[in-house]
C-alpha positions as a Markdown table, in Angstrom:
| # | Residue | x | y | z |
|---|---|---|---|---|
| 1 | Met | 58.3 | 78.1 | 117.7 |
| 2 | Arg | 60.0 | 81.0 | 119.1 |
| 3 | Arg | 58.1 | 83.5 | 120.9 |
| 4 | Arg | 58.9 | 87.1 | 120.1 |
| 5 | Asn | 59.1 | 89.5 | 122.9 |
| 6 | His | 57.0 | 92.2 | 121.3 |
| 7 | Lys | 56.0 | 95.3 | 123.4 |
| 8 | Ser | 53.6 | 97.9 | 122.3 |
| 9 | Arg | 54.9 | 101.4 | 121.6 |
| 10 | Trp | 52.4 | 102.8 | 124.1 |
| 11 | Ser | 53.2 | 100.5 | 127.0 |
| 12 | Ile | 54.1 | 101.9 | 130.3 |
| 13 | Glu | 57.0 | 99.5 | 130.9 |
| 14 | Asp | 60.4 | 100.9 | 130.3 |
| 15 | Ser | 62.3 | 99.3 | 127.5 |
| 16 | Gly | 65.9 | 99.4 | 128.5 |
| 17 | Asn | 67.2 | 100.5 | 125.1 |
| 18 | Ala | 64.8 | 103.5 | 124.4 |
| 19 | Pro | 66.5 | 106.9 | 124.7 |
| 20 | Arg | 65.1 | 109.4 | 127.2 |
| 21 | Thr | 65.7 | 112.5 | 125.1 |
| 22 | Ser | 62.1 | 113.5 | 124.6 |
| 23 | Leu | 61.5 | 114.7 | 128.1 |
| 24 | Pro | 64.1 | 117.5 | 128.0 |
| 25 | Ile | 62.8 | 118.7 | 124.6 |
| 26 | Val | 59.2 | 118.8 | 125.9 |
| 27 | Gly | 60.5 | 120.7 | 129.0 |
| 28 | Leu | 62.3 | 123.1 | 126.7 |
| 29 | Phe | 59.3 | 123.7 | 124.5 |
| 30 | Gly | 57.1 | 124.1 | 127.6 |
| 31 | Gly | 59.5 | 126.7 | 129.0 |
| 32 | Ile | 59.6 | 128.6 | 125.7 |
| 33 | Leu | 55.8 | 128.5 | 125.5 |
| 34 | Leu | 55.5 | 129.7 | 129.1 |
| 35 | Ala | 58.1 | 132.5 | 128.6 |
| 36 | Gly | 56.2 | 133.6 | 125.4 |
| 37 | Ala | 52.9 | 133.7 | 127.3 |
| 38 | Leu | 54.4 | 135.7 | 130.1 |
| 39 | Ala | 56.0 | 138.1 | 127.6 |
| 40 | Gly | 52.7 | 138.5 | 125.7 |
| 41 | Leu | 50.8 | 139.2 | 128.9 |
| 42 | Ser | 53.4 | 141.6 | 130.1 |
| 43 | Phe | 53.2 | 143.4 | 126.7 |
| 44 | Leu | 49.4 | 143.6 | 127.0 |
| 45 | Tyr | 49.6 | 145.0 | 130.6 |
| 46 | Val | 52.1 | 147.7 | 129.6 |
| 47 | Trp | 50.1 | 148.6 | 126.4 |
| 48 | Gln | 46.8 | 148.7 | 128.4 |
| 49 | Gly | 48.4 | 151.1 | 130.9 |
| 50 | Asn | 49.8 | 153.3 | 128.2 |
| 51 | Arg | 46.4 | 153.4 | 126.4 |
| 52 | Ile | 44.6 | 154.4 | 129.6 |
| 53 | Gln | 47.1 | 157.2 | 130.1 |
| 54 | Glu | 46.5 | 158.4 | 126.5 |
| 55 | Leu | 42.7 | 158.3 | 126.9 |
| 56 | Thr | 42.9 | 160.1 | 130.2 |
| 57 | Ala | 45.0 | 162.9 | 128.7 |
| 58 | Ala | 42.6 | 163.2 | 125.7 |
| 59 | Tyr | 39.6 | 163.3 | 128.1 |
| 60 | Glu | 41.2 | 166.1 | 130.2 |
| 61 | Glu | 42.0 | 168.1 | 127.1 |
| 62 | Ala | 38.5 | 167.7 | 125.8 |
| 63 | Arg | 37.1 | 168.7 | 129.2 |
| 64 | Leu | 39.2 | 171.8 | 129.3 |
| 65 | Asn | 38.2 | 172.7 | 125.7 |
| 66 | Met | 34.5 | 172.3 | 126.6 |
| 67 | Glu | 34.9 | 174.5 | 129.6 |
| 68 | Ala | 36.5 | 177.2 | 127.5 |
| 69 | Glu | 33.8 | 176.9 | 124.9 |
| 70 | Leu | 31.1 | 177.2 | 127.5 |
| 71 | Glu | 32.7 | 180.3 | 128.9 |
| 72 | Ile | 32.7 | 181.9 | 125.4 |
| 73 | Asn | 29.1 | 180.9 | 125.0 |
| 74 | Arg | 28.2 | 182.6 | 128.3 |
| 75 | Ile | 30.0 | 185.8 | 127.3 |
| 76 | Leu | 28.3 | 185.8 | 123.9 |
| 77 | Ser | 24.9 | 185.3 | 125.5 |
| 78 | Val | 25.5 | 188.3 | 127.8 |
| 79 | Arg | 26.6 | 190.4 | 124.8 |
| 80 | Ile | 23.4 | 189.4 | 122.9 |
| 81 | Asp | 21.2 | 190.2 | 125.9 |
| 82 | Glu | 23.0 | 193.6 | 126.1 |
| 83 | Ala | 22.6 | 194.3 | 122.4 |
| 84 | Phe | 18.8 | 193.8 | 122.5 |
| 85 | Ser | 18.2 | 195.5 | 125.8 |
| 86 | Leu | 15.6 | 198.4 | 125.8 |
| 87 | Glu | 18.0 | 200.8 | 127.5 |
| 88 | Arg | 20.6 | 200.3 | 124.7 |
| 89 | Ile | 18.0 | 200.7 | 122.0 |
| 90 | Ala | 16.7 | 203.9 | 123.6 |
| 91 | Arg | 20.3 | 205.3 | 123.9 |
| 92 | Ile | 21.0 | 204.5 | 120.2 |
| 93 | Ala | 17.7 | 206.1 | 119.2 |
| 94 | Arg | 18.6 | 209.3 | 121.2 |
| 95 | Asp | 22.3 | 209.6 | 120.3 |
| 96 | Gln | 22.7 | 208.3 | 116.8 |
| 97 | Leu | 19.2 | 208.9 | 115.3 |
| 98 | Asn | 18.5 | 212.2 | 117.2 |
| 99 | Met | 15.2 | 210.9 | 118.4 |
| 100 | Ser | 13.6 | 212.3 | 121.6 |
| 101 | Glu | 11.4 | 210.8 | 124.3 |
| 102 | Pro | 7.7 | 211.3 | 123.5 |
| 103 | Thr | 6.1 | 214.0 | 125.6 |
| 104 | Ile | 2.5 | 213.2 | 124.8 |
| 105 | Val | 1.4 | 209.6 | 124.9 |
| 106 | Arg | -1.8 | 208.9 | 123.1 |
| 107 | Tyr | -3.6 | 205.6 | 123.3 |
| 108 | Val | -5.7 | 204.5 | 120.4 |
| 109 | Ser | -8.5 | 202.1 | 121.1 |
| 110 | Ile | -9.1 | 199.4 | 118.5 |
| 111 | Pro | -12.7 | 198.3 | 118.3 |
| 112 | Thr | -13.2 | 194.6 | 118.8 |
| 113 | Asn | -15.2 | 192.7 | 116.3 |
| 114 | Glu | -17.9 | 191.2 | 118.6 |
| 115 | Ser | -20.6 | 191.0 | 115.9 |
| 116 | His | -20.1 | 187.3 | 115.3 |
């Protein structure tokens, strides 16, 4: 009987007639994969920096708008306080309604109901 020289496909020993073309292809795919990963990470880095700049600009614009609105609110509060001041009401009563200051002040006492 003849003995066949049969080697496993997974053996470590080098068969002399097997082509060695798989190693460069794996290296090529690995290089492409690494380049793609680097390109993706670079894109994320640039996108993240751009997004941070956009958000910072939006924050500054909102802050400036809020400061302007707070200034308007302060001005309106002062105008409301002036509109309801006693001096202004007395001036309007004298000038526009032709009212005068009372000369005689009379106090009226109101009896309290202590009979309970």
